CHARMM internal coordinates of N, CA and C (Angstrom, degrees):
IC EDIT
DIST 1 N 1 CA 1.2967
DIST 1 CA 1 C 1.6014
ANGL 1 N 1 CA 1 C 107.19
DIST 1 C 2 N 1.2460
ANGL 1 CA 1 C 2 N 119.23
DIHE 1 N 1 CA 1 C 2 N -43.62
DIST 2 N 2 CA 1.4410
ANGL 1 C 2 N 2 CA 122.36
DIHE 1 CA 1 C 2 N 2 CA -179.02
DIST 2 CA 2 C 1.5398
ANGL 2 N 2 CA 2 C 108.07
DIHE 1 C 2 N 2 CA 2 C -65.52
DIST 2 C 3 N 1.3717
ANGL 2 CA 2 C 3 N 119.78
DIHE 2 N 2 CA 2 C 3 N -38.01
DIST 3 N 3 CA 1.3604
ANGL 2 C 3 N 3 CA 121.78
DIHE 2 CA 2 C 3 N 3 CA -179.20
DIST 3 CA 3 C 1.4897
ANGL 3 N 3 CA 3 C 112.56
DIHE 2 C 3 N 3 CA 3 C -70.03
DIST 3 C 4 N 1.2308
ANGL 3 CA 3 C 4 N 115.67
DIHE 3 N 3 CA 3 C 4 N -25.88
DIST 4 N 4 CA 1.5086
ANGL 3 C 4 N 4 CA 122.33
DIHE 3 CA 3 C 4 N 4 CA 176.16
DIST 4 CA 4 C 1.5205
ANGL 4 N 4 CA 4 C 106.48
DIHE 3 C 4 N 4 CA 4 C -63.94
DIST 4 C 5 N 1.3406
ANGL 4 CA 4 C 5 N 118.04
DIHE 4 N 4 CA 4 C 5 N -45.38
DIST 5 N 5 CA 1.3998
ANGL 4 C 5 N 5 CA 126.46
DIHE 4 CA 4 C 5 N 5 CA -177.98
DIST 5 CA 5 C 1.5645
ANGL 5 N 5 CA 5 C 109.08
DIHE 4 C 5 N 5 CA 5 C -61.93
DIST 5 C 6 N 1.3130
ANGL 5 CA 5 C 6 N 119.66
DIHE 5 N 5 CA 5 C 6 N -39.87
DIST 6 N 6 CA 1.4486
ANGL 5 C 6 N 6 CA 125.14
DIHE 5 CA 5 C 6 N 6 CA 177.18
DIST 6 CA 6 C 1.4970
ANGL 6 N 6 CA 6 C 113.13
DIHE 5 C 6 N 6 CA 6 C -68.20
DIST 6 C 7 N 1.3460
ANGL 6 CA 6 C 7 N 116.82
DIHE 6 N 6 CA 6 C 7 N -28.61
DIST 7 N 7 CA 1.4312
ANGL 6 C 7 N 7 CA 121.44
DIHE 6 CA 6 C 7 N 7 CA 175.79
DIST 7 CA 7 C 1.4269
ANGL 7 N 7 CA 7 C 113.48
DIHE 6 C 7 N 7 CA 7 C -69.28
DIST 7 C 8 N 1.3355
ANGL 7 CA 7 C 8 N 116.26
DIHE 7 N 7 CA 7 C 8 N -44.27
DIST 8 N 8 CA 1.4744
ANGL 7 C 8 N 8 CA 125.12
DIHE 7 CA 7 C 8 N 8 CA -179.62
DIST 8 CA 8 C 1.5600
ANGL 8 N 8 CA 8 C 105.62
DIHE 7 C 8 N 8 CA 8 C -67.79
DIST 8 C 9 N 1.3553
ANGL 8 CA 8 C 9 N 119.14
DIHE 8 N 8 CA 8 C 9 N -46.35
DIST 9 N 9 CA 1.4466
ANGL 8 C 9 N 9 CA 115.37
DIHE 8 CA 8 C 9 N 9 CA 172.77
DIST 9 CA 9 C 1.5036
ANGL 9 N 9 CA 9 C 117.89
DIHE 8 C 9 N 9 CA 9 C -53.53
DIST 9 C 10 N 1.3569
ANGL 9 CA 9 C 10 N 111.25
DIHE 9 N 9 CA 9 C 10 N -51.31
DIST 10 N 10 CA 1.4966
ANGL 9 C 10 N 10 CA 117.49
DIHE 9 CA 9 C 10 N 10 CA 176.31
DIST 10 CA 10 C 1.5188
ANGL 10 N 10 CA 10 C 115.46
DIHE 9 C 10 N 10 CA 10 C -50.97
DIST 10 C 11 N 1.3532
ANGL 10 CA 10 C 11 N 114.91
DIHE 10 N 10 CA 10 C 11 N -43.11
DIST 11 N 11 CA 1.4032
ANGL 10 C 11 N 11 CA 117.77
DIHE 10 CA 10 C 11 N 11 CA -175.58
DIST 11 CA 11 C 1.6102
ANGL 11 N 11 CA 11 C 112.74
DIHE 10 C 11 N 11 CA 11 C -74.69
DIST 11 C 12 N 1.2859
ANGL 11 CA 11 C 12 N 112.94
DIHE 11 N 11 CA 11 C 12 N -17.22
DIST 12 N 12 CA 1.5116
ANGL 11 C 12 N 12 CA 113.81
DIHE 11 CA 11 C 12 N 12 CA 171.31
DIST 12 CA 12 C 1.5481
ANGL 12 N 12 CA 12 C 111.93
DIHE 11 C 12 N 12 CA 12 C -72.93
DIST 12 C 13 N 1.2701
ANGL 12 CA 12 C 13 N 117.61
DIHE 12 N 12 CA 12 C 13 N -19.40
DIST 13 N 13 CA 1.4360
ANGL 12 C 13 N 13 CA 121.49
DIHE 12 CA 12 C 13 N 13 CA -172.08
DIST 13 CA 13 C 1.5480
ANGL 13 N 13 CA 13 C 108.08
DIHE 12 C 13 N 13 CA 13 C -106.92
DIST 13 C 14 N 1.2706
ANGL 13 CA 13 C 14 N 119.87
DIHE 13 N 13 CA 13 C 14 N -39.61
DIST 14 N 14 CA 1.5063
ANGL 13 C 14 N 14 CA 125.42
DIHE 13 CA 13 C 14 N 14 CA -170.05
DIST 14 CA 14 C 1.5360
ANGL 14 N 14 CA 14 C 110.35
DIHE 13 C 14 N 14 CA 14 C -140.19
DIST 14 C 15 N 1.2920
ANGL 14 CA 14 C 15 N 115.85
DIHE 14 N 14 CA 14 C 15 N 164.22
DIST 15 N 15 CA 1.4324
ANGL 14 C 15 N 15 CA 127.27
DIHE 14 CA 14 C 15 N 15 CA 164.32
DIST 15 CA 15 C 1.5036
ANGL 15 N 15 CA 15 C 113.96
DIHE 14 C 15 N 15 CA 15 C -90.82
DIST 15 C 16 N 1.3156
ANGL 15 CA 15 C 16 N 122.33
DIHE 15 N 15 CA 15 C 16 N 140.10
DIST 16 N 16 CA 1.4064
ANGL 15 C 16 N 16 CA 125.40
DIHE 15 CA 15 C 16 N 16 CA 176.22
DIST 16 CA 16 C 1.5259
ANGL 16 N 16 CA 16 C 106.32
DIHE 15 C 16 N 16 CA 16 C -89.57
DIST 16 C 17 N 1.4518
ANGL 16 CA 16 C 17 N 113.10
DIHE 16 N 16 CA 16 C 17 N -175.33
DIST 17 N 17 CA 1.4440
ANGL 16 C 17 N 17 CA 119.07
DIHE 16 CA 16 C 17 N 17 CA -179.88
DIST 17 CA 17 C 1.5538
ANGL 17 N 17 CA 17 C 106.50
DIHE 16 C 17 N 17 CA 17 C -80.71
DIST 17 C 18 N 1.2373
ANGL 17 CA 17 C 18 N 122.75
DIHE 17 N 17 CA 17 C 18 N -11.77
DIST 18 N 18 CA 1.5799
ANGL 17 C 18 N 18 CA 122.01
DIHE 17 CA 17 C 18 N 18 CA 175.94
DIST 18 CA 18 C 1.5784
ANGL 18 N 18 CA 18 C 110.51
DIHE 17 C 18 N 18 CA 18 C -100.56
DIST 18 C 19 N 1.2422
ANGL 18 CA 18 C 19 N 115.46
DIHE 18 N 18 CA 18 C 19 N -2.52
DIST 19 N 19 CA 1.5116
ANGL 18 C 19 N 19 CA 109.53
DIHE 18 CA 18 C 19 N 19 CA 179.99
DIST 19 CA 19 C 1.4840
ANGL 19 N 19 CA 19 C 109.98
DIHE 18 C 19 N 19 CA 19 C -69.85
DIST 19 C 20 N 1.3414
ANGL 19 CA 19 C 20 N 113.95
DIHE 19 N 19 CA 19 C 20 N 142.09
DIST 20 N 20 CA 1.5853
ANGL 19 C 20 N 20 CA 118.52
DIHE 19 CA 19 C 20 N 20 CA 177.47
DIST 20 CA 20 C 1.4446
ANGL 20 N 20 CA 20 C 108.44
DIHE 19 C 20 N 20 CA 20 C -89.47
DIST 20 C 21 N 1.3278
ANGL 20 CA 20 C 21 N 115.47
DIHE 20 N 20 CA 20 C 21 N 163.92
DIST 21 N 21 CA 1.5181
ANGL 20 C 21 N 21 CA 118.50
DIHE 20 CA 20 C 21 N 21 CA 172.65
DIST 21 CA 21 C 1.3394
ANGL 21 N 21 CA 21 C 117.22
DIHE 20 C 21 N 21 CA 21 C -59.28
DIST 21 C 22 N 1.3729
ANGL 21 CA 21 C 22 N 122.02
DIHE 21 N 21 CA 21 C 22 N -21.23
DIST 22 N 22 CA 1.6542
ANGL 21 C 22 N 22 CA 123.59
DIHE 21 CA 21 C 22 N 22 CA 175.52
DIST 22 CA 22 C 1.4418
ANGL 22 N 22 CA 22 C 110.95
DIHE 21 C 22 N 22 CA 22 C -86.04
DIST 22 C 23 N 1.3156
ANGL 22 CA 22 C 23 N 125.57
DIHE 22 N 22 CA 22 C 23 N 2.88
DIST 23 N 23 CA 1.3775
ANGL 22 C 23 N 23 CA 128.66
DIHE 22 CA 22 C 23 N 23 CA 169.04
DIST 23 CA 23 C 1.4879
ANGL 23 N 23 CA 23 C 111.72
DIHE 22 C 23 N 23 CA 23 C 96.43
DIST 23 C 24 N 1.3143
ANGL 23 CA 23 C 24 N 118.03
DIHE 23 N 23 CA 23 C 24 N -1.70
DIST 24 N 24 CA 1.4164
ANGL 23 C 24 N 24 CA 119.34
DIHE 23 CA 23 C 24 N 24 CA 175.37
DIST 24 CA 24 C 1.3684
ANGL 24 N 24 CA 24 C 119.19
DIHE 23 C 24 N 24 CA 24 C -86.44
DIST 24 C 25 N 1.3802
ANGL 24 CA 24 C 25 N 125.09
DIHE 24 N 24 CA 24 C 25 N 153.54
DIST 25 N 25 CA 1.3545
ANGL 24 C 25 N 25 CA 125.04
DIHE 24 CA 24 C 25 N 25 CA -169.14
DIST 25 CA 25 C 1.6152
ANGL 25 N 25 CA 25 C 109.13
DIHE 24 C 25 N 25 CA 25 C -155.61
DIST 25 C 26 N 1.2348
ANGL 25 CA 25 C 26 N 114.34
DIHE 25 N 25 CA 25 C 26 N 126.89
DIST 26 N 26 CA 1.4656
ANGL 25 C 26 N 26 CA 118.96
DIHE 25 CA 25 C 26 N 26 CA 179.98
DIST 26 CA 26 C 1.5100
ANGL 26 N 26 CA 26 C 110.11
DIHE 25 C 26 N 26 CA 26 C -61.33
DIST 26 C 27 N 1.2823
ANGL 26 CA 26 C 27 N 118.94
DIHE 26 N 26 CA 26 C 27 N -40.86
DIST 27 N 27 CA 1.4730
ANGL 26 C 27 N 27 CA 119.99
DIHE 26 CA 26 C 27 N 27 CA -177.02
DIST 27 CA 27 C 1.5636
ANGL 27 N 27 CA 27 C 108.56
DIHE 26 C 27 N 27 CA 27 C -68.65
DIST 27 C 28 N 1.2474
ANGL 27 CA 27 C 28 N 121.76
DIHE 27 N 27 CA 27 C 28 N -35.95
DIST 28 N 28 CA 1.3495
ANGL 27 C 28 N 28 CA 122.53
DIHE 27 CA 27 C 28 N 28 CA 177.54
DIST 28 CA 28 C 1.5403
ANGL 28 N 28 CA 28 C 112.19
DIHE 27 C 28 N 28 CA 28 C -70.14
DIST 28 C 29 N 1.3449
ANGL 28 CA 28 C 29 N 117.07
DIHE 28 N 28 CA 28 C 29 N -37.54
DIST 29 N 29 CA 1.4714
ANGL 28 C 29 N 29 CA 120.24
DIHE 28 CA 28 C 29 N 29 CA 178.47
DIST 29 CA 29 C 1.5128
ANGL 29 N 29 CA 29 C 111.08
DIHE 28 C 29 N 29 CA 29 C -67.51
DIST 29 C 30 N 1.4277
ANGL 29 CA 29 C 30 N 119.94
DIHE 29 N 29 CA 29 C 30 N -38.30
DIST 30 N 30 CA 1.4036
ANGL 29 C 30 N 30 CA 125.77
DIHE 29 CA 29 C 30 N 30 CA 173.71
DIST 30 CA 30 C 1.4707
ANGL 30 N 30 CA 30 C 110.87
DIHE 29 C 30 N 30 CA 30 C -62.15
DIST 30 C 31 N 1.3250
ANGL 30 CA 30 C 31 N 116.97
DIHE 30 N 30 CA 30 C 31 N -44.72
DIST 31 N 31 CA 1.4977
ANGL 30 C 31 N 31 CA 122.88
DIHE 30 CA 30 C 31 N 31 CA -178.54
DIST 31 CA 31 C 1.5666
ANGL 31 N 31 CA 31 C 110.38
DIHE 30 C 31 N 31 CA 31 C -62.92
DIST 31 C 32 N 1.2807
ANGL 31 CA 31 C 32 N 115.07
DIHE 31 N 31 CA 31 C 32 N -39.80
DIST 32 N 32 CA 1.5341
ANGL 31 C 32 N 32 CA 120.63
DIHE 31 CA 31 C 32 N 32 CA 178.04
DIST 32 CA 32 C 1.5265
ANGL 32 N 32 CA 32 C 106.66
DIHE 31 C 32 N 32 CA 32 C -69.05
DIST 32 C 33 N 1.2698
ANGL 32 CA 32 C 33 N 123.18
DIHE 32 N 32 CA 32 C 33 N -43.33
DIST 33 N 33 CA 1.4187
ANGL 32 C 33 N 33 CA 119.69
DIHE 32 CA 32 C 33 N 33 CA -178.52
DIST 33 CA 33 C 1.5827
ANGL 33 N 33 CA 33 C 111.54
DIHE 32 C 33 N 33 CA 33 C -65.69
DIST 33 C 34 N 1.3600
ANGL 33 CA 33 C 34 N 115.48
DIHE 33 N 33 CA 33 C 34 N -34.55
DIST 34 N 34 CA 1.4991
ANGL 33 C 34 N 34 CA 117.77
DIHE 33 CA 33 C 34 N 34 CA 173.46
DIST 34 CA 34 C 1.4020
ANGL 34 N 34 CA 34 C 114.51
DIHE 33 C 34 N 34 CA 34 C -63.91
DIST 34 C 35 N 1.2972
ANGL 34 CA 34 C 35 N 119.77
DIHE 34 N 34 CA 34 C 35 N -40.66
DIST 35 N 35 CA 1.4782
ANGL 34 C 35 N 35 CA 123.49
DIHE 34 CA 34 C 35 N 35 CA -175.86
DIST 35 CA 35 C 1.5953
ANGL 35 N 35 CA 35 C 109.08
DIHE 34 C 35 N 35 CA 35 C -75.70
DIST 35 C 36 N 1.3308
ANGL 35 CA 35 C 36 N 115.61
DIHE 35 N 35 CA 35 C 36 N -34.14
DIST 36 N 36 CA 1.5675
ANGL 35 C 36 N 36 CA 118.52
DIHE 35 CA 35 C 36 N 36 CA 172.72
DIST 36 CA 36 C 1.5363
ANGL 36 N 36 CA 36 C 107.89
DIHE 35 C 36 N 36 CA 36 C -62.91
DIST 36 C 37 N 1.2587
ANGL 36 CA 36 C 37 N 120.67
DIHE 36 N 36 CA 36 C 37 N -44.18
DIST 37 N 37 CA 1.5163
ANGL 36 C 37 N 37 CA 122.51
DIHE 36 CA 36 C 37 N 37 CA -174.98
DIST 37 CA 37 C 1.5977
ANGL 37 N 37 CA 37 C 108.74
DIHE 36 C 37 N 37 CA 37 C -67.97
DIST 37 C 38 N 1.2878
ANGL 37 CA 37 C 38 N 111.23
DIHE 37 N 37 CA 37 C 38 N -40.06
DIST 38 N 38 CA 1.5744
ANGL 37 C 38 N 38 CA 115.42
DIHE 37 CA 37 C 38 N 38 CA 177.89
DIST 38 CA 38 C 1.4640
ANGL 38 N 38 CA 38 C 107.40
DIHE 37 C 38 N 38 CA 38 C -66.87
DIST 38 C 39 N 1.2574
ANGL 38 CA 38 C 39 N 125.64
DIHE 38 N 38 CA 38 C 39 N -40.83
DIST 39 N 39 CA 1.4931
ANGL 38 C 39 N 39 CA 124.21
DIHE 38 CA 38 C 39 N 39 CA -178.20
DIST 39 CA 39 C 1.5793
ANGL 39 N 39 CA 39 C 105.43
DIHE 38 C 39 N 39 CA 39 C -66.86
DIST 39 C 40 N 1.3053
ANGL 39 CA 39 C 40 N 118.50
DIHE 39 N 39 CA 39 C 40 N -39.47
DIST 40 N 40 CA 1.3567
ANGL 39 C 40 N 40 CA 116.00
DIHE 39 CA 39 C 40 N 40 CA -171.15
DIST 40 CA 40 C 1.6198
ANGL 40 N 40 CA 40 C 107.39
DIHE 39 C 40 N 40 CA 40 C -73.25
DIST 40 C 41 N 1.3180
ANGL 40 CA 40 C 41 N 115.00
DIHE 40 N 40 CA 40 C 41 N -36.62
DIST 41 N 41 CA 1.4946
ANGL 40 C 41 N 41 CA 116.16
DIHE 40 CA 40 C 41 N 41 CA 175.69
DIST 41 CA 41 C 1.4602
ANGL 41 N 41 CA 41 C 113.37
DIHE 40 C 41 N 41 CA 41 C -60.85
DIST 41 C 42 N 1.4137
ANGL 41 CA 41 C 42 N 116.74
DIHE 41 N 41 CA 41 C 42 N -43.79
DIST 42 N 42 CA 1.4583
ANGL 41 C 42 N 42 CA 120.02
DIHE 41 CA 41 C 42 N 42 CA -179.80
DIST 42 CA 42 C 1.5693
ANGL 42 N 42 CA 42 C 108.14
DIHE 41 C 42 N 42 CA 42 C -65.89
DIST 42 C 43 N 1.2062
ANGL 42 CA 42 C 43 N 123.15
DIHE 42 N 42 CA 42 C 43 N -38.05
DIST 43 N 43 CA 1.5018
ANGL 42 C 43 N 43 CA 127.57
DIHE 42 CA 42 C 43 N 43 CA 176.45
DIST 43 CA 43 C 1.5721
ANGL 43 N 43 CA 43 C 110.35
DIHE 42 C 43 N 43 CA 43 C -59.11
DIST 43 C 44 N 1.3992
ANGL 43 CA 43 C 44 N 113.33
DIHE 43 N 43 CA 43 C 44 N -41.02
DIST 44 N 44 CA 1.4540
ANGL 43 C 44 N 44 CA 117.39
DIHE 43 CA 43 C 44 N 44 CA -175.03
DIST 44 CA 44 C 1.5419
ANGL 44 N 44 CA 44 C 107.67
DIHE 43 C 44 N 44 CA 44 C -71.83
DIST 44 C 45 N 1.3334
ANGL 44 CA 44 C 45 N 114.46
DIHE 44 N 44 CA 44 C 45 N -39.21
DIST 45 N 45 CA 1.4647
ANGL 44 C 45 N 45 CA 119.94
DIHE 44 CA 44 C 45 N 45 CA -179.80
DIST 45 CA 45 C 1.4719
ANGL 45 N 45 CA 45 C 109.87
DIHE 44 C 45 N 45 CA 45 C -66.16
DIST 45 C 46 N 1.2646
ANGL 45 CA 45 C 46 N 120.81
DIHE 45 N 45 CA 45 C 46 N -39.67
DIST 46 N 46 CA 1.4816
ANGL 45 C 46 N 46 CA 124.98
DIHE 45 CA 45 C 46 N 46 CA 179.35
DIST 46 CA 46 C 1.5516
ANGL 46 N 46 CA 46 C 107.29
DIHE 45 C 46 N 46 CA 46 C -66.77
DIST 46 C 47 N 1.2567
ANGL 46 CA 46 C 47 N 126.60
DIHE 46 N 46 CA 46 C 47 N -46.71
DIST 47 N 47 CA 1.3626
ANGL 46 C 47 N 47 CA 133.25
DIHE 46 CA 46 C 47 N 47 CA 176.15
DIST 47 CA 47 C 1.6031
ANGL 47 N 47 CA 47 C 112.47
DIHE 46 C 47 N 47 CA 47 C -54.98
DIST 47 C 48 N 1.4116
ANGL 47 CA 47 C 48 N 110.79
DIHE 47 N 47 CA 47 C 48 N -40.41
DIST 48 N 48 CA 1.4174
ANGL 47 C 48 N 48 CA 113.39
DIHE 47 CA 47 C 48 N 48 CA -179.71
DIST 48 CA 48 C 1.5424
ANGL 48 N 48 CA 48 C 113.74
DIHE 47 C 48 N 48 CA 48 C -77.13
DIST 48 C 49 N 1.2849
ANGL 48 CA 48 C 49 N 112.20
DIHE 48 N 48 CA 48 C 49 N -32.16
DIST 49 N 49 CA 1.5462
ANGL 48 C 49 N 49 CA 119.88
DIHE 48 CA 48 C 49 N 49 CA 176.71
DIST 49 CA 49 C 1.5932
ANGL 49 N 49 CA 49 C 107.21
DIHE 48 C 49 N 49 CA 49 C -63.07
DIST 49 C 50 N 1.3796
ANGL 49 CA 49 C 50 N 114.57
DIHE 49 N 49 CA 49 C 50 N -41.02
DIST 50 N 50 CA 1.4462
ANGL 49 C 50 N 50 CA 117.69
DIHE 49 CA 49 C 50 N 50 CA -175.77
DIST 50 CA 50 C 1.5848
ANGL 50 N 50 CA 50 C 108.97
DIHE 49 C 50 N 50 CA 50 C -70.18
DIST 50 C 51 N 1.3397
ANGL 50 CA 50 C 51 N 117.04
DIHE 50 N 50 CA 50 C 51 N -37.60
DIST 51 N 51 CA 1.3734
ANGL 50 C 51 N 51 CA 122.00
DIHE 50 CA 50 C 51 N 51 CA 179.50
DIST 51 CA 51 C 1.4859
ANGL 51 N 51 CA 51 C 111.34
DIHE 50 C 51 N 51 CA 51 C -65.44
DIST 51 C 52 N 1.3655
ANGL 51 CA 51 C 52 N 120.58
DIHE 51 N 51 CA 51 C 52 N -38.02
DIST 52 N 52 CA 1.3321
ANGL 51 C 52 N 52 CA 127.51
DIHE 51 CA 51 C 52 N 52 CA 175.95
DIST 52 CA 52 C 1.4393
ANGL 52 N 52 CA 52 C 112.61
DIHE 51 C 52 N 52 CA 52 C -65.97
DIST 52 C 53 N 1.2256
ANGL 52 CA 52 C 53 N 118.96
DIHE 52 N 52 CA 52 C 53 N -41.21
DIST 53 N 53 CA 1.4981
ANGL 52 C 53 N 53 CA 121.13
DIHE 52 CA 52 C 53 N 53 CA -177.17
DIST 53 CA 53 C 1.5566
ANGL 53 N 53 CA 53 C 107.70
DIHE 52 C 53 N 53 CA 53 C -76.56
DIST 53 C 54 N 1.1997
ANGL 53 CA 53 C 54 N 122.33
DIHE 53 N 53 CA 53 C 54 N -33.23
DIST 54 N 54 CA 1.3650
ANGL 53 C 54 N 54 CA 125.69
DIHE 53 CA 53 C 54 N 54 CA 170.81
DIST 54 CA 54 C 1.6028
ANGL 54 N 54 CA 54 C 112.92
DIHE 53 C 54 N 54 CA 54 C -57.84
DIST 54 C 55 N 1.2980
ANGL 54 CA 54 C 55 N 108.98
DIHE 54 N 54 CA 54 C 55 N -49.90
DIST 55 N 55 CA 1.4711
ANGL 54 C 55 N 55 CA 117.51
DIHE 54 CA 54 C 55 N 55 CA -179.90
DIST 55 CA 55 C 1.5543
ANGL 55 N 55 CA 55 C 109.33
DIHE 54 C 55 N 55 CA 55 C -59.32
DIST 55 C 56 N 1.2929
ANGL 55 CA 55 C 56 N 118.03
DIHE 55 N 55 CA 55 C 56 N -49.17
DIST 56 N 56 CA 1.4242
ANGL 55 C 56 N 56 CA 121.60
DIHE 55 CA 55 C 56 N 56 CA 173.54
DIST 56 CA 56 C 1.4813
ANGL 56 N 56 CA 56 C 117.78
DIHE 55 C 56 N 56 CA 56 C -56.46
DIST 56 C 57 N 1.2146
ANGL 56 CA 56 C 57 N 116.81
DIHE 56 N 56 CA 56 C 57 N -37.19
DIST 57 N 57 CA 1.5763
ANGL 56 C 57 N 57 CA 123.73
DIHE 56 CA 56 C 57 N 57 CA 176.13
DIST 57 CA 57 C 1.5603
ANGL 57 N 57 CA 57 C 105.09
DIHE 56 C 57 N 57 CA 57 C -65.47
DIST 57 C 58 N 1.2541
ANGL 57 CA 57 C 58 N 116.23
DIHE 57 N 57 CA 57 C 58 N -52.99
DIST 58 N 58 CA 1.4782
ANGL 57 C 58 N 58 CA 122.36
DIHE 57 CA 57 C 58 N 58 CA 177.86
DIST 58 CA 58 C 1.5674
ANGL 58 N 58 CA 58 C 110.61
DIHE 57 C 58 N 58 CA 58 C -50.56
DIST 58 C 59 N 1.3563
ANGL 58 CA 58 C 59 N 117.91
DIHE 58 N 58 CA 58 C 59 N -50.72
DIST 59 N 59 CA 1.3957
ANGL 58 C 59 N 59 CA 120.81
DIHE 58 CA 58 C 59 N 59 CA 179.56
DIST 59 CA 59 C 1.5719
ANGL 59 N 59 CA 59 C 115.03
DIHE 58 C 59 N 59 CA 59 C -63.00
DIST 59 C 60 N 1.2355
ANGL 59 CA 59 C 60 N 112.79
DIHE 59 N 59 CA 59 C 60 N -35.99
DIST 60 N 60 CA 1.5363
ANGL 59 C 60 N 60 CA 119.15
DIHE 59 CA 59 C 60 N 60 CA 177.47
DIST 60 CA 60 C 1.5307
ANGL 60 N 60 CA 60 C 109.99
DIHE 59 C 60 N 60 CA 60 C -67.43
DIST 60 C 61 N 1.2527
ANGL 60 CA 60 C 61 N 117.94
DIHE 60 N 60 CA 60 C 61 N -34.62
DIST 61 N 61 CA 1.4513
ANGL 60 C 61 N 61 CA 123.51
DIHE 60 CA 60 C 61 N 61 CA -175.40
DIST 61 CA 61 C 1.5612
ANGL 61 N 61 CA 61 C 107.22
DIHE 60 C 61 N 61 CA 61 C -66.63
DIST 61 C 62 N 1.2970
ANGL 61 CA 61 C 62 N 118.56
DIHE 61 N 61 CA 61 C 62 N -30.72
DIST 62 N 62 CA 1.4655
ANGL 61 C 62 N 62 CA 119.30
DIHE 61 CA 61 C 62 N 62 CA -171.12
DIST 62 CA 62 C 1.3756
ANGL 62 N 62 CA 62 C 113.31
DIHE 61 C 62 N 62 CA 62 C -77.65
END
COOR INIT
IC SEED 1 N 1 CA 1 C
IC BUILD
């Protein structure tokens, strides 16, 4: 995940050996997919934690 961030940062400054003349790059696309998957995983974990906390509060109130 960290390396995917480095790839994105690098591509904002330079072109790599796999960058095409139109600006597309398979490395950049892969890094973007990795970062999106990571963000989705973090969001799901946060949502699950909130639900569990809410359930504990509801149980404690009873």
